[in-house]
PAKEPA-637340 format. One record per residue (C-alpha): y, z, x. Coordinates in pm, whole numbers, padded with zeros to 5 digits, always signed. Each point is the difference from the previous one (the first is absolute). Layout:
<atoms>
YZX ...
</atoms>
This chain:
<atoms>
+10838+11285+14669 +00024+00212-00305 +00279+00009-00272 +00261+00280+00009 -00072+00108-00361 -00381+00004+00022 -00048+00206+00324 +00301+00214+00041 -00184+00250+00221 -00140-00249+00253 +00314+00005+00229 -00186-00129+00289 -00061-00333-00178 +00244-00292-00036 +00172+00037-00331 +00113-00287-00210 +00257+00023-00281 -00148-00283-00194 -00348-00158-00017 -00004-00314+00217 -00198-00309-00010 -00359+00093+00044 -00044-00244+00295 +00263+00197+00204 -00098+00354-00104 -00266+00044+00266 +00009+00033+00383 -00317-00085+00172 -00026+00161+00348 -00174-00213+00281 -00311+00166+00147 -00002+00118+00356 -00206-00299+00102 +00269-00242-00160 +00275+00191+00189 -00176-00045+00330 -00037-00359-00053 +00375-00032-00086 +00106+00193+00298 -00214-00220+00231 +00152-00309-00152 +00347+00146+00050 -00072+00072+00361 -00097-00363+00042 +00332-00091-00178 -00184-00184-00278 +00139-00045-00342 -00157+00262-00234 +00207-00007-00312 -00214-00235-00200 -00323+00168+00101 +00131+00341-00084 +00105-00130-00342 -00346-00152-00044 -00172+00320+00095 +00203+00218-00242 +00075-00211-00291 -00368-00095-00076 -00123+00352-00018 +00298+00079-00227 -00087-00277-00234 -00364+00116+00001 +00113+00347-00085 +00225-00089-00290 -00283-00197-00167 -00216+00310+00006 +00229+00218-00217 -00178+00140-00291 +00263+00158-00210 +00380+00052-00031 +00184+00293-00140 +00378-00037-00027 +00140+00280-00211 +00374-00088+00019 +00007-00385+00051 +00180-00179-00290 -00064-00368+00105 -00269-00182+00179 +00162-00273+00193 -00141-00368+00016 -00311-00048+00207 -00005+00377+00068 -00387+00033-00024 -00093-00361+00003 -00361-00075+00097 -00111+00364+00061 -00350-00081-00077 -00146+00358+00023 +00259+00153-00218 -00158+00197-00289 +00281+00176-00182 +00377+00045-00002 +00155+00320-00140 +00367-00060-00041 +00134+00203-00300 +00363-00091+00014 -00036-00367+00089 +00176-00213-00266 +00020-00338+00173 -00297-00185+00157 +00134-00282+00217 -00119-00363+00051 -00353+00000+00145 +00020+00377+00064 -00381+00028-00039 -00085-00372+00037 -00374-00043+00090 -00076+00374+00017 -00352-00101-00125 -00146+00362-00001 +00297+00176-00179 -00138+00178-00304 +00271+00231-00122 +00388-00006+00006 +00165+00310-00151 +00361+00021-00102 +00117+00067-00356 +00362-00116+00077 -00079-00377+00078 +00253-00219-00169 -00019-00325+00197 -00304-00174+00143 +00117-00298+00186 -00155-00336+00117 -00355+00016+00115 +00025+00385+00043 -00362+00049-00052 -00121-00351+00039 -00379-00008+00121 -00045+00375-00043 -00356-00071-00127 -00104+00366-00050 +00322+00146-00171 -00095+00165-00331 +00243+00280-00042 +00376-00038-00020 +00268+00144-00231 +00212-00259-00150 +00150+00176-00313 +00352-00020+00128 -00001-00353+00149 +00287-00198-00127 -00013-00284+00256 -00319-00174+00071 +00015-00316+00236 -00222-00306+00048 -00322+00073+00190 +00030+00377-00022 -00363+00061-00089 -00152-00337+00117 -00385+00023+00067 -00004+00377-00084 -00361-00026-00113 -00076+00354-00090 +00289+00085-00230 -00121+00036-00363 +00293+00134-00186 +00379+00047+00048 +00253+00182-00214 +00363-00108-00008 +00245+00209-00200 +00325-00172+00094 -00102-00362+00112 +00144-00286-00210 -00123-00315+00182 -00310-00099+00188 +00077-00297+00216 -00227-00278+00141 -00305+00065+00226 +00042+00378-00013 -00365+00066-00068 -00165-00304+00133 -00367+00049+00091 -00002+00356-00137 -00367-00034-00103 -00056+00346-00133 +00322+00019-00207 -00070+00063-00358 +00301+00153-00173 +00377+00063+00048 +00188+00239-00216 +00375-00096-00006 +00223+00157-00264 +00323-00193+00048 -00148-00345+00102 +00210-00304-00106 -00128-00283+00212 -00313-00103+00179 -00026-00294+00229 -00273-00245-00101 -00179+00022+00347 +00044+00360+00072 -00385+00070-00053 -00139-00316+00165 -00359+00022+00139 -00084+00346-00183 -00361+00020-00103 +00095+00153-00333 +00236-00083-00270 +00256+00262+00058 +00130+00211-00290 +00363+00090+00006 +00078+00295-00224 +00353-00024-00136 +00192+00271-00212 +00109-00110-00243 -00227-00298-00019 +00180-00320+00088 -00078-00352-00118 -00369-00099+00058 +00069-00206+00318 -00334-00105+00149 -00060-00225+00303 -00335-00059+00169 +00049+00310+00224 +00122+00278-00228 +00056+00109-00357 +00244+00244-00145 -00154+00272-00231 +00117+00316-00173 -00247+00268+00086 -00166+00084+00329 -00375-00074+00052 -00267+00203+00156 -00143-00167+00314 -00349+00000-00151 +00126-00199-00304 +00178-00245+00225 -00282-00064+00235 -00259-00076-00280 +00259-00233-00173 -00084+00147-00338 +00036+00323-00209 -00196+00278+00183 -00250+00086-00271 -00181+00255+00213 +00294+00211-00014 +00044-00023-00381 -00364+00088-00053 +00043+00298+00236 +00310+00113-00196 -00201-00005-00326 -00282+00207+00162 +00251+00255+00127 +00168+00019-00351 -00328+00048-00167 -00110+00263+00245 +00324+00180-00049 -00043-00001-00377 -00350+00145+00039 +00128+00278+00232 +00261+00092-00259 -00268-00005-00270 -00226+00228+00214 +00281+00235+00071 +00093+00025-00364 -00366+00066-00088 -00021+00265+00249 +00310+00164-00145 -00138-00024-00340 -00334+00151+00123 +00181+00300+00151 +00212+00038-00322 -00325-00008-00206 -00166+00260+00234 +00292+00233-00044 -00013-00044-00378 -00376+00077-00001 +00043+00312+00216 +00285+00126-00229 -00229-00042-00298 -00281+00183+00162 +00223+00276+00098 +00138+00028-00367 -00355-00002-00140 -00115+00291+00234 +00315+00181-00099 -00097-00008-00377 -00368+00093+00073 +00125+00316+00183 
</atoms>
């Protein structure tokens, strides 16, 4: 099956006006060998329905789990459990999706990238157990529900421009999470960042009260990842900046000296020319 809006020229295919549940969007044809077995069983008047279902559904499940990528250009909402436990799924490109339903990508353990700049709602357990997820646009998210990013162990930083509340258990087990930038944040649940390896920095504009629990701290300015990982000021960068500044000053001095030398040479040439003119 293909959707009507994605393959308009493929008239020989079965067209769909909307994207169905993934488990029902494929048809598996029985092989000739299976057909022969079924025909023989029919001739013997044996019940074949359950066997036929077994022979067709199991290959379907196996095929669905082997999907590597999803491209949905006009879909605006991903329904609950739509891509649940698709363990081979690597990416999802859905530029117009604004709602990600309950457990939509639950246990998609290989999912690395989800693309949509329109996402406004990420619902309960939407990306739970997406261990490899490290790229997702969250700048327009206004509603983030419990468990949305539980055990997303590869996410390092998220940026929220519209989010006001972070509920309980949203980032539980996000062992790589370092920093969250959230302009309009008003409330953070105490156990939103349980079992994270790092003390998560929440950057708030303007800076709110210095609320600090054992899992996160509110700060004013974003930190570089190097500074966060060494748990101290990154002195190497400061030394490098001094070296660069000094080198820049030396280059300016050399350039100025070169200009002065050219000007001196010009004056000397003019003086020599004037002297020869007087001699003549």
